N, C-alpha and C positions, 0 to 999 in steps of 0.2 A: 373463241375458246379461252375458258378461265385458265391461266396458268398459275394462279396463286398456290393451289395446293401443292404443285411441283416445286415452287420456290420456298414454300414453308418446308417441305421435306427436305430440299437441298440445304437449308440453313440449320434444320436439325442434324443432318448428316455432318455438315461442316463443324457444329457444335462438338458433336460426338467425338469427331476425330481429333479436334483440339483438345478436348477433355482427355482423351486417352493417352495423349502425349505428356500429360502432367504426372506428377507422382502423387499418389493417393496418400493422405494423411489421415490416419486412423484415430489417433489420440491428441489432444490439445498439447500434451507434453512433448511431443514430437518436433513442435515447432522451436523450441528452444529459443524463444523470444519473450517479449513482455506479455504478460498474460494476467488478467484480472478476471475473476468472476463477479456476478452481480453481488453476491453477498459481501465481497471484498469492499465495494464502493456504496452500500446502502448503510445508512443511520450512521454517517460519519460527519463530524464537524468540518464545515468549509466545503462539503460536496453537495451539489444541488443537482436535481435530476428534472429532465423535461422542463427547461427553463425558457421563457419568452424573451427574446431579445429583439424588440422592435418588431420587423415583419418577419424575422426568422425565428427559428426556435434551436436552441443547443440541447442536445440529448443530455450531456452532462458538463457541468461546469465546475472547476476545481478552484478554490481560492487559494492565492499565493499567502500562506500564513508564515509568520516569524516565530522563531522559539523564543520563549520566555525563560528569564533566569530563575533559579531557586530563590526563595525568599532568604534574606539577611540573616547571618547567624549572629545571635546576640554576642556583644563584646565579652562577656564573662565566660563564654564557653568557646571562644574561638580558637584556643590554643587545645582544646579537647577533640575537636570534631573536624572532618573534612568533608567538604560537600561537592559533589560532582554535578554537573550541569546535565547529566544524563538521568530521567526520571526512574529509569529502570535500575539504576544503581543506588543502593540504600547508604546513607552517610556513613563514612568510617569514623569509629569512635576509638579514640587511645585509651587504652586501660591505664597506662602510666606514661609519664614524661618526666624529663630531668631538668631541673631549673638551677642555675648558679646564683645564689644570693648572698648577702652579707651574713655574718656569723649570728648576729642578733635576730636577723629575720628568720633564719632557719630555726633558731630556738623557738621563735614565736609560732611557726608553723607546727612544730613538734607540740607545744604547749596547746595549740587549738585542736589538736588531733587530726590535722590535715596531712601530717607526714608522721611516720615512725621513725624513733630514734635511730634504729639499725639502718635507715635509708639515707643518713646525714654522712657525709664523707668530706675531707678537706678537698678544697678546690685544687685542681691541676694548675689551672692558669689565671693570671690575674684578668681583670675585666674592667674597662671604664676608668682606668687609672688607679683602681683599688688592687693592692697586692693579694697574691693568693692565698696568703696565711690569713686575711681578713674575710675570706670568701668560703662558701660551703656549696658542694654539688648535693642536692636534695632529689631524691626519687619521689614524686608526687603520683599517688594512686588515686584514679577517679573513685573508687569505693570509700576512700576516706573523705571525699569532699562531698557531702550529702547535697548541698545547694547546687553545686556543678552537675552533679548526677541526675538530680531532679530537673535541671533546666536543659539538659541534653536530651532527656526523655520527653520533655514537653515540647522542645523544638521539633523533634523527629516526629512525633504522634500527633502534632498539631499542625503548624504552618508548613513543614516539609511534605507530610502525606496528602495535606489538601493540594499543594501545587503539584506534586507527582499524579496524583489521580486524574487532575485536570490537563496536565501537559501530555500525558501519554497518548490519548486519542489525537491530540494536536499533532504529535510528532508523527503518528501514523498517517496523518492526512499529508504532511509535508514529505513522507517518503513515498508516498503514492504521486505527490505532485511532481517531485523531482525524477521519478521513473518515466511519468509522461513528458516532461520538459526534455530530458535525455533523449527520449525517442523522436521528440519533434526535431530537435537539433539534428540528430542522425539523418532523418528525412530530408532535411534541408541541405546537407552536405553529401549526400549520396550521390554516386554515379548513375547516368541514365541507363547503364548496361544492367545493373541489377537493382531496379528501384524497390524500395520498401513500400509496404502496403499495410495500412492499419484496418482491421476488421472488426465489426461489432457481430458476434454471433448470437443467434437467437433459436431457441428450442434444441438445447444439447441432448442428442441422442445416446442412451446407455444400452449397449446390446453386446451381450456375451456370446457372440456369433461362434460355431465351432471351428471356423477357420481363423477368425481374428477379431478380438474384442474392439469395438468402437466407443470412443466417448469424444464427440464431436457435434458442434452445432450443425443443424439441418439447414438453417438460412443464413446467409452471410451478407451484411452491407458494408460497403467501403465507406470509411469515415475519414475526416480530416481534422487537424488541430488548428485552433486560432489562439494566439496568445494577446490578451488585450494589453495595448501598449500603456494604458493608464495604471491599472492596478496589478497587472501581470498574471490575471486568471487565466486559466487554460480552459478553453470552449471546444467540446467535441461535437461535430455537426455530421451528418450523412452527407456523402457526396452525391451528385446528381444521377450517378449510375443506379440502375434499378438492383434491388436485391437479388442474390443468386442463390440457386439451390446447391448446396455441398453433395452433389450425388456421386462423385468419383468413387469413394470407398464402396459404394454399393454396386456400382458397375463393376469395379474390380473383383467383387466377391461374386458376380453374376447373379445378382438379386433381380429376379424377373420383373418386378414392379418399378424398378428404378426410373426407366424411361417413361413410363406412364406418369410418374410422379413428377418428373421434369416437365412435361408437358403440361400437366396440371398446374403446376406453380407458375409457369409462364403465362398461361391464360389467366390465372387469378390475379396476378399483379399488373396485368394489363387493363383489367376491369375495375381496379380499386378506384373509389371515388376521390377526386383530387383534395377534397375536404377532409377526407380520412386516410392521409398519407401513411405509407408504412412507416411503422415506429413500433420499437420494444415497449412503449407505453400504451400502445393501442392494440388489444388482443384480437379485435375484429379484423386487424389489417394482416393477419398471419395464422391465426388460429385454424382456419380452415385448410391451410396446407399442412400443418402438423397433424391434425386428425386424418386427413387423407394419407399421409406419410405412414401412420402407424398401421393403416389397414393394407397398404400396397407393399410395404417392405416386408412384413411380417403378418400373417393372419392372427396371430396371438399378441401383436404388438399393442401397447397402451401409450 
């Protein structure tokens, strides 16, 4: 007597009972955890996809990049401009500043047009051993110093903007790296009672169902992080577990085709050619499941 059908039925029943005990998640935003979409990680400096690493492949590799500093401010305009290390923050330019100089230097500033006569006043305090009566407080206005004004504009529109445009995408990769690094540290320090799991989702279902909208991947693959001890790069690889079908939301909504889709997906992944292993970069490894899902879950699905 062949008892395999009964065993398969028992396993299906056990899996269904375990699934029913879980809370259905209908929208990705409900996880309140680290969340990146494919578009967040594509076409970014220092982020590589489907990388060969010896006999293994990393689905994603994120380089550990360093921040770069803005270009040095020319000496003649250092007192007119303040530059942040943040490429999103425009340099701050002073429209005016006060200097304390000797009386003859103040007269020279007025004579050259770099200061207005009404902006010169007796100094309140002495400086460098020079008594206050020999000094003057002078208000310098950038608009009166055409050379400095041109140099400020040339610096911002030239070296600084070039640096900022190159640094912005670099900082975005650094932000992504730090987010994954923090998650990896949290996984290492977690307790065994509530372990954290990182999942790569494939085939995001978008469904405005009458009972509950769904924005959630249909396929889920557990992944793990490795940090290269040499260059600090983070490599994200699939774990040995088979991909799973996130069918719980459809079961909770009592979608008739959910269990049939679950059986089809299980059989599909059993029959995958080892040389064409499941991967988000290999459409043939999952496309059939997504096509079947669109017909089983909703007759009008695409």
